C-alpha positions as CSV (number, residue, x, y, z in Angstrom):
1,X,0.0,0.1,0.0
2,X,2.8,2.4,1.0
3,X,4.5,1.7,-2.4
4,X,1.2,2.7,-4.2
5,X,0.8,5.9,-2.2
6,X,4.4,6.6,-2.9
7,X,3.5,6.8,-6.7
8,X,1.2,9.6,-6.1
9,X,3.6,11.6,-4.2
10,X,6.1,11.3,-6.9
11,X,3.3,12.5,-9.3
12,X,2.4,15.4,-7.1
13,X,5.9,16.1,-6.5
14,X,6.5,16.7,-10.3
15,X,3.4,18.9,-10.4
16,X,4.7,21.0,-7.6
17,X,8.2,21.3,-9.4
18,X,6.8,22.2,-12.7
19,X,4.5,25.1,-11.1
20,X,7.8,26.4,-9.3
21,X,9.8,26.3,-12.2
22,X,7.2,28.7,-13.9
23,X,7.4,31.0,-10.9
24,X,9.6,34.3,-10.8
25,X,9.2,35.2,-7.3
26,X,8.6,33.4,-4.1
27,X,5.6,34.9,-2.4
28,X,4.4,33.4,1.0
29,X,0.7,33.5,2.0
30,X,0.4,35.6,5.3
31,X,-2.0,33.8,7.4
32,X,-3.3,37.0,9.2
33,X,-4.1,38.6,5.9
34,X,-5.8,35.6,4.4
35,X,-7.8,35.2,7.8
36,X,-8.9,38.9,7.1
37,X,-10.2,38.0,3.6
38,X,-11.9,34.9,5.0
39,X,-13.8,37.0,7.5
40,X,-14.7,39.6,4.6
41,X,-15.9,36.5,2.4
42,X,-17.8,35.0,5.2
43,X,-19.6,38.4,5.5
44,X,-20.3,38.8,1.6
45,X,-22.0,35.3,1.5
46,X,-24.5,36.6,4.0
47,X,-25.1,39.7,2.2
48,X,-28.2,39.1,-0.1
49,X,-26.9,41.3,-3.0
50,X,-23.4,40.2,-2.9
51,X,-24.2,36.5,-2.5
52,X,-26.1,36.7,-5.7
53,X,-23.1,37.6,-7.6
54,X,-20.8,34.8,-9.5
55,X,-17.8,36.9,-8.6
56,X,-18.3,36.5,-4.8
57,X,-18.4,32.8,-5.0
58,X,-15.5,32.5,-7.5
59,X,-13.3,34.7,-5.4
60,X,-14.3,32.6,-2.3
61,X,-13.4,29.2,-3.8
62,X,-9.9,30.7,-4.9
63,X,-9.5,32.2,-1.5
64,X,-9.9,28.9,0.3
65,X,-7.4,27.4,-2.0
66,X,-5.0,30.0,-0.6
67,X,-6.1,29.0,3.0
68,X,-5.2,25.3,2.3
69,X,-1.9,26.4,0.8
70,X,-0.7,28.3,3.7
71,X,2.7,26.8,4.8
72,X,2.7,24.4,1.7
73,X,3.3,27.2,-1.2
74,X,7.0,26.3,-1.5
75,X,7.1,22.8,-0.2
76,X,7.4,19.4,-2.0
77,X,7.6,16.0,-1.0
78,X,11.2,14.7,-0.8
79,X,12.7,18.3,0.0
80,X,15.5,18.6,2.5
81,X,15.6,20.9,5.6
82,X,18.0,23.5,4.0
83,X,15.3,24.1,1.3
84,X,12.6,24.4,3.7
85,X,14.5,26.9,5.9
86,X,15.4,28.7,2.6
87,X,11.9,29.5,2.1
88,X,10.3,29.5,5.5
89,X,13.3,30.8,7.5
90,X,14.4,29.1,10.8
91,X,11.7,27.3,12.8
92,X,10.5,27.9,16.3
93,X,12.1,24.8,17.5
94,X,13.4,21.4,16.1
95,X,12.0,17.9,17.7
96,X,14.5,15.1,17.3
97,X,13.5,11.5,17.5
98,X,15.3,8.3,16.8
99,X,12.9,5.6,15.5
100,X,13.0,2.0,16.3
101,X,14.6,1.0,12.9
102,X,17.5,3.5,13.8
103,X,16.0,6.3,11.4
104,X,16.4,10.0,12.3
105,X,13.1,11.9,12.6
106,X,13.3,15.7,12.8
107,X,10.1,17.7,13.2
108,X,10.5,21.4,12.3
109,X,8.0,23.4,14.2
110,X,6.4,26.7,12.9
111,X,3.6,28.9,14.2
112,X,1.2,27.3,11.7
113,X,2.8,24.0,10.6
114,X,4.8,21.2,11.6
115,X,7.2,19.6,8.8
116,X,8.4,16.1,9.5
117,X,11.7,14.7,8.0
118,X,12.9,11.3,8.0
119,X,16.5,11.0,7.4
120,X,16.7,14.6,6.2
121,X,13.8,14.1,3.6
122,X,10.5,15.6,4.2
123,X,7.7,13.0,4.8
124,X,4.7,14.8,6.0
125,X,3.3,18.0,7.4
126,X,1.0,18.7,10.3
127,X,-1.2,21.9,10.7
128,X,-1.0,23.8,14.0
129,X,-4.3,25.3,15.0
130,X,-5.7,26.0,11.7
131,X,-8.4,28.6,11.5
132,X,-10.5,26.9,8.9
133,X,-10.7,23.1,9.4
134,X,-11.7,21.8,5.9
135,X,-11.0,24.8,3.4
136,X,-11.2,22.7,0.5
137,X,-14.7,21.3,1.0
138,X,-15.7,25.1,1.3
139,X,-13.7,25.9,-2.0
140,X,-15.7,23.2,-3.8
141,X,-19.0,24.6,-2.4
142,X,-18.1,27.9,-3.6
143,X,-17.4,26.8,-7.0
144,X,-20.4,24.8,-7.2
145,X,-22.4,27.8,-6.4
146,X,-20.7,29.9,-9.0
147,X,-21.8,27.3,-11.4
148,X,-25.3,27.3,-10.2
149,X,-25.5,31.3,-10.6
150,X,-23.7,31.2,-14.0
151,X,-26.7,30.8,-16.0
152,X,-25.2,31.7,-19.2
153,X,-22.0,29.6,-18.8
154,X,-19.5,32.1,-19.0
155,X,-17.4,31.0,-16.1
156,X,-17.6,27.3,-16.9
157,X,-14.0,27.0,-18.2
158,X,-12.7,29.0,-15.3
159,X,-14.4,27.0,-12.7
160,X,-13.3,23.8,-14.3
161,X,-9.5,25.1,-14.1
162,X,-10.2,25.9,-10.6
163,X,-11.6,22.5,-9.9
164,X,-8.7,20.8,-11.5
165,X,-6.4,22.7,-9.1
166,X,-8.5,21.5,-6.1
167,X,-8.3,17.9,-7.1
168,X,-4.5,18.3,-7.2
169,X,-4.7,19.7,-3.6
170,X,-7.1,17.0,-2.5
171,X,-4.6,14.3,-3.7
172,X,-1.8,15.9,-1.8
173,X,-4.0,16.2,1.3
174,X,-5.0,12.7,1.1
175,X,-1.5,11.4,0.6
176,X,-0.2,13.4,3.7
177,X,-3.2,12.0,5.8
178,X,-2.5,8.6,4.9
179,X,1.2,9.1,6.0
180,X,0.1,10.6,9.4
181,X,-2.2,7.5,9.6
182,X,-5.4,9.6,9.4
183,X,-7.0,7.1,7.0
184,X,-10.4,8.6,7.3
185,X,-9.3,11.8,6.1
186,X,-7.4,10.4,3.4
187,X,-10.3,8.2,2.2
188,X,-12.4,11.3,2.3
189,X,-10.0,13.5,0.2
190,X,-9.8,10.8,-2.5
191,X,-13.5,10.5,-2.4
192,X,-14.0,14.1,-3.0
193,X,-11.9,13.8,-6.0
194,X,-14.2,11.3,-7.4
195,X,-17.1,13.5,-6.5
196,X,-15.7,16.3,-8.5
197,X,-15.4,14.0,-11.4
198,X,-19.1,13.3,-11.2
199,X,-19.8,16.9,-12.2
200,X,-20.9,17.4,-15.9
201,X,-17.6,19.5,-16.5
202,X,-15.8,16.3,-16.2
203,X,-18.1,14.0,-18.1
204,X,-16.4,10.8,-19.0
205,X,-13.4,11.2,-16.8
206,X,-12.7,8.0,-14.8
207,X,-9.6,8.5,-12.4
208,X,-8.7,4.9,-11.9
209,X,-5.9,5.7,-9.5
210,X,-8.2,7.5,-7.2
211,X,-10.7,4.8,-7.5
212,X,-8.1,2.2,-6.5
213,X,-6.8,4.2,-3.7
214,X,-10.4,4.5,-2.2
215,X,-10.8,0.7,-2.4
216,X,-7.5,-0.1,-0.7
217,X,-8.0,2.5,2.1
218,X,-11.8,1.5,2.6
219,X,-10.4,-2.0,3.0
220,X,-7.8,-1.0,5.3
221,X,-10.1,0.8,7.6
222,X,-12.5,-2.0,7.5
223,X,-9.6,-4.5,8.6
224,X,-8.9,-2.3,11.5
225,X,-12.4,-1.5,12.7
226,X,-14.3,-4.4,11.3
227,X,-16.8,-2.1,9.6
228,X,-18.6,-4.2,7.0
229,X,-20.0,-1.2,5.3
230,X,-16.5,-0.3,4.3
231,X,-15.9,-3.5,2.8
232,X,-18.9,-3.1,0.5
233,X,-17.6,0.3,-0.4
234,X,-14.3,-1.3,-1.4
235,X,-16.1,-3.8,-3.4
236,X,-18.0,-1.0,-5.2
237,X,-14.7,0.7,-6.1
238,X,-13.1,-2.4,-7.3
239,X,-16.2,-3.2,-9.3
240,X,-15.8,0.2,-11.1
241,X,-12.3,-0.7,-12.0
242,X,-13.4,-4.1,-13.4
243,X,-16.0,-2.3,-15.5
244,X,-13.1,0.0,-16.8
245,X,-10.9,-3.0,-17.5
246,X,-8.4,-1.6,-15.0
247,X,-6.0,-4.2,-13.1
248,X,-6.9,-7.1,-15.1
249,X,-7.7,-10.3,-13.2
250,X,-6.3,-9.0,-10.1
251,X,-9.0,-6.6,-9.7
252,X,-11.5,-9.4,-9.4
253,X,-9.2,-11.2,-6.9
254,X,-9.5,-8.1,-4.7
255,X,-13.2,-8.2,-4.7
256,X,-13.1,-11.8,-3.9
257,X,-11.1,-11.2,-0.9
258,X,-13.5,-8.4,0.4
259,X,-16.3,-10.9,0.0
260,X,-14.4,-13.4,1.9
261,X,-13.8,-10.7,4.7
262,X,-17.6,-10.4,4.9
263,X,-18.0,-14.2,5.1
264,X,-19.9,-14.1,1.9
265,X,-18.3,-17.0,0.1
266,X,-21.1,-17.6,-2.4
267,X,-20.5,-14.0,-3.7
268,X,-16.8,-14.6,-3.8
269,X,-17.5,-17.4,-5.9
270,X,-19.9,-15.5,-8.3
271,X,-17.3,-12.8,-8.9
272,X,-14.6,-15.2,-9.6
273,X,-16.9,-16.9,-12.1
274,X,-17.4,-13.6,-13.9
275,X,-13.7,-13.1,-13.9
276,X,-13.1,-16.4,-15.3
277,X,-15.5,-15.5,-18.3
278,X,-13.0,-12.5,-19.1
279,X,-9.8,-14.3,-18.1
280,X,-10.3,-18.1,-18.7
281,X,-6.7,-18.8,-19.1
282,X,-5.5,-17.0,-16.0
283,X,-4.2,-19.5,-13.5
284,X,-4.8,-17.3,-10.3
285,X,-8.5,-17.2,-11.5
286,X,-8.7,-20.9,-12.0
287,X,-7.1,-21.8,-8.7
288,X,-9.2,-19.4,-6.7
289,X,-12.5,-20.5,-8.3
290,X,-11.6,-24.3,-7.7
291,X,-10.6,-23.5,-4.1
292,X,-13.7,-21.6,-3.5
293,X,-15.9,-24.6,-4.5
294,X,-13.9,-26.7,-2.1
295,X,-14.3,-24.0,0.7
296,X,-18.1,-24.3,0.0
297,X,-18.0,-28.0,-0.2
298,X,-19.6,-28.0,-3.6
299,X,-17.3,-30.7,-5.0
300,X,-19.4,-31.9,-7.8
301,X,-20.2,-28.3,-9.1
302,X,-16.5,-27.7,-8.9
303,X,-15.6,-31.0,-11.0
304,X,-18.1,-29.7,-13.7
305,X,-16.4,-26.5,-13.7
306,X,-12.8,-27.6,-14.0
307,X,-13.9,-30.2,-16.6
308,X,-15.4,-27.5,-18.8
309,X,-12.3,-25.2,-18.3
310,X,-10.2,-28.1,-19.3
311,X,-12.3,-28.8,-22.1
312,X,-11.8,-25.3,-23.4
313,X,-8.2,-25.1,-22.8
314,X,-6.4,-28.5,-22.0
315,X,-2.9,-27.3,-22.0
316,X,-3.0,-25.4,-18.7
317,X,-1.2,-27.6,-16.3
318,X,-2.8,-26.1,-13.2
319,X,-6.4,-26.9,-14.4
320,X,-5.5,-30.4,-14.2
321,X,-4.0,-30.0,-10.7
322,X,-7.1,-28.3,-9.4
323,X,-9.5,-30.8,-11.0
324,X,-7.2,-33.4,-9.0
325,X,-7.8,-31.6,-5.7
326,X,-11.4,-31.5,-6.4
327,X,-11.7,-35.0,-7.3
328,X,-9.7,-36.4,-4.1
329,X,-12.3,-34.5,-1.9
330,X,-14.7,-37.1,-2.9
331,X,-12.6,-39.6,-1.3
332,X,-14.0,-42.4,-3.2
333,X,-11.5,-45.0,-4.9
334,X,-12.6,-44.3,-8.3
335,X,-12.2,-40.3,-7.9
336,X,-8.7,-41.0,-6.1
337,X,-7.6,-42.9,-9.3
338,X,-9.0,-40.1,-11.6
339,X,-7.2,-37.5,-9.3
340,X,-4.0,-39.2,-9.9
341,X,-4.6,-39.1,-13.7
342,X,-5.0,-35.5,-13.4
343,X,-1.9,-34.9,-11.4
344,X,0.0,-36.9,-13.9
345,X,-1.3,-34.8,-16.9
346,X,-0.4,-31.8,-14.8
347,X,3.2,-32.9,-14.2
348,X,3.7,-34.0,-18.1
349,X,2.7,-30.5,-19.0
350,X,5.0,-29.0,-16.5
351,X,7.2,-31.2,-14.4
352,X,8.1,-28.2,-12.3
353,X,4.8,-27.8,-10.5
354,X,6.0,-29.6,-7.3
355,X,2.8,-29.5,-5.5
356,X,1.1,-31.8,-7.8
357,X,3.9,-34.3,-7.1
358,X,3.5,-33.7,-3.5
359,X,-0.1,-34.7,-3.6
360,X,0.7,-37.7,-5.6
361,X,3.3,-38.8,-3.2
362,X,0.7,-38.3,-0.4
363,X,-1.8,-40.3,-2.1
364,X,0.5,-43.2,-2.6
365,X,1.7,-43.0,1.0
366,X,-1.9,-43.3,2.1
367,X,-2.6,-46.0,-0.3
368,X,0.6,-48.0,1.0
369,X,-0.4,-47.5,4.4
370,X,-3.8,-48.6,3.9
371,X,-2.5,-51.8,2.1
372,X,0.0,-52.5,5.0
373,X,-2.9,-52.1,7.4
374,X,-5.2,-54.5,5.5
375,X,-2.3,-57.0,5.2
376,X,-1.5,-57.0,9.0
377,X,-5.3,-57.5,9.5
378,X,-5.2,-60.6,7.2
379,X,-2.1,-62.0,8.8
380,X,-3.7,-61.6,12.3
381,X,-6.9,-63.2,11.0
382,X,-5.1,-66.2,9.6
383,X,-3.0,-66.5,12.8
384,X,-6.0,-66.5,15.1
385,X,-8.8,-68.5,13.1
């Protein structure tokens, strides 16, 4: 998971660098000045005349992006402490800590922000007593109000450009929230991105990365809290990915895992069967379908499934292996003999599949033990007529 989130950090860092390359001067936002503008904007939206103007709401949306950017204007993930102090001067204090793995953690404390460095590289930031708790939500609300009042659509392009900027900031906040283990906030940020994409301005835009991260974090929170609704939410996100063809067969395996976590093995089997129709030659799907039939004790149904899969493509060694596994679960002599035949076909196709050899060896061992026991019984009966 952390590796996946790191990809987002890299992408966002590139955006940040590109933005700074285009700048000619460094201008830091003054929190006191911005606070005064916020108070003025709060008053304007309560005024009947001013609140009816698109300009009032457009300016408010931009303003609350500034609120979010306080202390972040010149920061980027991966920057060092020298670069930070070049822009933001010396901190009020520096807190040092040595982590269990021996890493050095430094926290640079400023009036409105804390910046956390791991081995000299910025990892995350923490706001200190913010005067607005969720500025990006207010920004989104303001832009939506602008669209509502903009009946002739003159500001559509401008609002879209502003919301694209908000999405970048939401992704940045979400990544940071994940690093400080505020998973609910991280999920909320990524879901806000997806909600913006639902607007007609972004018709047809599918952000598969945000959908994937929302699914991952939903499952992660569910695992920590046993919140079944979040497992269902994760399933919903991964079904969106499956519909978009993102992630291939692995996307279906993620859905299956969520159903298993919910204790819904039947639904797990159904989604795997759907995956099989799309990816009939994928070994992981074949194995998961067969194993789920075994878990459900639907051995006969599983055998029918595997026989059909083999008829469709007899050259997949794992298909023969899993048919063998299903057959030995029937435990009758005829089925065990058929299982050995399937294991043999499996090893003929790929002699390196060790678990097929293991299963055959174990079957022969049990058969030998049974013959030995019956031979002893026969000998004892003859000695004691």
